[in-house]
N, C-alpha and C positions, 0 to 999 in steps of 0.2 A: 519352647524348644528352640535351640539355636539353629541357624541355617548354615548349610555348607557354603563356602566361598571358593569359587574357581577362577583361574586365570581365563582371560578371553579366549586364548587359543585352545584351552581345554574343552570349551563348550560351544565354540563356533568354528565352522569351516568356511573358507572362501571358495565358493563353487562358481565363480564368474566365468572360468574358462569354458569354452564351448558355446557360449551364447553370442549369436551374431549381433552386430550393432547397426541400427537403422540410421541412415543419414537424415538430418533434419529436413533436407530438401525432399525427402520421400514421405514425410509425415502428411497425413490427410486429416480433415476435420471430423470425418465420420468413418467408421469401419468396424470390422468384426472384432479386432483384437486391439487392446490398449497398448500404447507405447509408454514405458516408464523410464524417465531419465532422472537426473539429480536436481532438477529445478523445483520451484515452489509448488507448482500444481501437481496433484496426485497423478494425473494423466496428461502427458505432453502432446499426444496426438493419437492417431489410429493407423492401422494397416490391415489389409486383407490377405497379406502374404504369409502362408503357413510356414514357409521355409525359413523365415527370420525369427520364429518364436523361440524363446529360451527353453532349453530342455530341462531346466532346474525343477526339482520336485517341489510342489507347492504344499502349504503356504511357505513364504520365504520373506526375509527381511532385505530390503534394498537400502544400500548406504551410498550417499553422494560423497565421493572421496574429496572433492573440491568444496562442496557446499555444506558438508556435515549434516545433511538431512537424512532422516530415516523414513522408510515407507514400508507398509505391510501389504503384501500382494498375495491374493489367494485365488487368482484366476489366470488363465493363459495370457502371456504378455510378451512383448518384445522389448529389448533393451535399446534405449534411445540415445546414448552418448557414451563417450569415453569417460572414465572416472567413476563408473557405476560398479559397485561391489555387491555381489549376491551372497548373502550370509545365511548359512544353514545351521540352525541350532542343533545341538546333540539331543539324544532322546531324554536327557535329564531336564531339558527346558521345553516348556510350552512356547510355541512360536509367538503367540500374541503377547504373552508375558515378556518374552525376550525383546520384542519390539518396543513395548512400553518402557522397559528398563533402559534400553539404549537411547530412546527418545528423551529420557529424563537427564541424560548426561550433558555436561557442559565441556566440550572438548576445546583445547586451545585453538585459537584462530590463527592459522598460518597463511591467511590471504587465499590466493588461488593456487596454493600448493596442495600437496597430498596430505590427508589427515588420517589415513588408515594406520599409520605408525603410532599415532596417539591412541587410537581405538584398541590396538593390540596390547596396550599397557593396562587396560581396564580390568578390574576385579569384578566378578559377577556373582551376586547372591543367588543361591539355588535352594529355594524352599521345596517342600514336597509338592508333587505335581497338583494335587487337589487344591492346595493353597495358592499355587501359581494361577490356576484357572479362576479361582474366586477373585483374586486381585485383578486379573485381566478383565473380568466381567464388570467389576465396579468401575474401573477406568474407562472401559468401553462405553458404559452407560453415560458417564459424564461427558466423554468426548462426543458422543452422539448428540447430546443436548447442545454442545458448542457448535457442532455441524449444522444443526437446525437453525440456530441463530444466524450463523454465517450465510446459510441459504436464504433466510428471510431478508437479510441485508442486501444480498445480491439481487433478489427480486425487486426490492425497493429501488436499488440503483438502476435497474432496467426500466422501472416505471418512470423515474426521473428522466432518464435518457430519452424515452419515448415522448414524454411531454415536451422536453426541450426541442427535439427534432420536429415535432408537430407544429411548433410555433416559429422557430427560427428559420425553417425552410420554406415558409410561405413566400410566394413571389408576387402576391397581389397587394402588398403594402408598400408605401413609399420607402426609399432608402435615403438615409441622411448621414452626414458626417458627425462624429461624436462631438466636435467642438460647437455644433449648432444646438445641441440638446444637453450639454454638460459643461462644467468648468474643469479645467485640468491644472495640476499643480505639481511641481517637483518637490523633493524632500530636502533634508538637512545633510550637509557634508560633515562627516565625523573627523575631527581634528583635535590636536592637543589644546588649542585655545579654549575649546568648549569645556575641557576638564576643569578650568579655573573659574568658570561661571558659578555664581552662588546658587543658582536655581537649576534644578534638573527635572527631566521628564522621562518616562518610559518611552521607548521608541521601537518600531518594527523594522526588521531587516528582511532581506530576500529569504533568509533561512526560515522566517516565521510564516511566510505567505505561500500557501499551496493552492492548487486549483480548486476553488470553491470553499476553502477553509483557511482559518488563521490559527496557528499554534502559539499559545501564550506560555508554553512551558519554560522557555528560556528567553525572556525579554530583557534587554540591556537598558542601561540608563545613559542619558546624554545631557550635557549642559545646554540650557536654552535661555533665550531672552524673551521678554514679553512680545516683542515683534515676531519672533519665531513662532510663538504659540498662536498669535493672531493669524499667521500665514499658513501654518501647516498642521495645526491641531485637528485631529480627525473628528468627524461628526457621524452619527448613526446613519448608515446607508452609503457612506463613501466606499469607493472601490479602489483597491491597490493593485497595480499591474506591474509585474516583474519586468525590469528593463533588460536584463541580460542573463543568459544561462548557457551552460555547455551543451545542453540538449536542445536542438532546434524545436522540438515539440513542446518544450516547457517555457521558452521565451514568450512573454506576453500573457502568462497565466494570471488569472485575476481572482481576488477574493474580496468579500464584502465585510466591512467593519460594522459590528453590532455590539461591541463591548461597552463597558462603563469606564469612567475615569478619563483622565487626560492622557492622550497617546499621540505621539508624532511619528514620523517615518523618515527613513534615510533617503539619500538622494538616488539610490538605485531602484526605488519604487516610485511609480508615477500615480498620483491620486486623480481619480475621476469622481466628480460630485454631480450626479444627475440632477437636472431640473425636474422636480417631482411632478409638475403638472403635465409633462410630456414623456418622461422616461422613468420607469420604475427601476429601482436599483437591483431588485432580485432578477428582473428580466434582463437588465443590462449585464449583470454578472454571468447569467446563463448564456447570453449571446456571445460575449467575449470568449467564454470557455468552450463554445460549440465548435463543430468542425469548420464553420465559416470563419470564426475568429482565429482559430489556430492557423488555417490556411493563409489568412491575410498576414499575420505576423511572420510566418515562415517566409512569405514572399518579400516582405519589406525589410527583414532583418539583415544586418551586416555581420560578417564574421571577422573577428579580430583576435588573434592569439588563441584560437579555439573557442572563443566565447561569442555566441550569437546575441546580438544586441539590437534593441529598437530605441527610438528617441521620442521626445514629446510630440514632434510633428507627426510621426507615424501614428501615435495614439489619437491625436486630434483629427487626423484625416481618415481614421478607420470608418468604413461604411457599415451602417447598422440598419437592419430592417426595422421599421417603426410601426407596429400595430397600434390601433387606437388605445389610449391609456386605460380604458375600462377592460379591454382584453388583456393587457399586460398585468393589471391588478388581479384579475381572476387567475391568471397563470401563477402569479406570485403567491396567492392564497393556497393554491393546490400544492405548490412546491414547499411552502412553509409547513403544511399539514404533513406531508411525507417526511420532512426533516424531523418533525417531532417524533414520528414513529421510528425513524432511524436512530435518533438519540436514545430512545427507550431500549431498542435492541442492542445498541452498543454498550449501554450501561449494564444490561443483563449479561452480555457476552463478557465484559470485563470481570463481573462477579464469578461467572463460570470459569474463566481462565484462572482466577485466584483459587477457586475451589479445586480445580484440576491440579494445579501446581502443589497445593497442600496435600491432596490425596497421593500424588506421586511421591512427595517427600516422605510421607508416613508409610506408604505401601512398601517401599524398598528398605525401610528400617525395621520392618516387622511390627509396625504400630497400627496397622489398618484392621 
């Protein structure tokens, strides 16, 4: 049986008027009522103030006019920002079905402009209500599994953070400068002359290096000489530290190289090669990325044209708490074990994301 198709304005009403907006400065970490805004998180904060609650009838769909995000809300809440639209489906639509359908849309990206104008152009399938509820239940079940994986990953992240804090914050171990326990090295400058060299190598850029991970999805090639490879080819356990970033909290972020094959790095990354007998590379990565490492690099970085930068001397002179090497290695083993679990959960989450996207595609074409 074919489904009815309605225009957006036929089956949705904008009921945003009349809902007070809570200033971000008034958000608190815990409270009786959640505050929903257009950001990534389902709940942006909390409030105990009854007078700021939205009068909208629940459940309802929340739309971020700037961010294009949709949220399903079925409990009393307060609106947390401008740009939030509250959408009430007509009696023809089950609210959860409506939420899943809207979430499946790919609206044009107009930057930080308003996107409601695009949403109003959407056509909405309207199956019989029992069919809507069946589809919504299937998507809910899959989404719940995704949420469980995300929660497990968040718990593992918290465990890693706790282990890192427990070892990097100790004050009863000696403090040394990095240059006394590791070798440091700059990278290769990208220029036209290198394009003419007969030999090339993959190389890592700032865009590949994140805090605690390296993304190999978009690795470039660079012309190299044998001398270049002797000087800057990466070895297992080398650390790469970002020299400059627009965000002061990201300058100095570090990641450990554990890949295969020949790899070099550009000059905006500083390589640190720990002396294995005194400094474990997993511990070194954790320390550099800890609150202590971040605070140090913020303090020594210089700002030029909006870019926060550090140099080789800053890296060499970075103070590092130095536990006994056997303590570092126990820590490294624990972190490595947790990362194995994280990789398993991420792989399962990726599969669930694929399944959810497939179910969405089929559901709203009447093929589920």
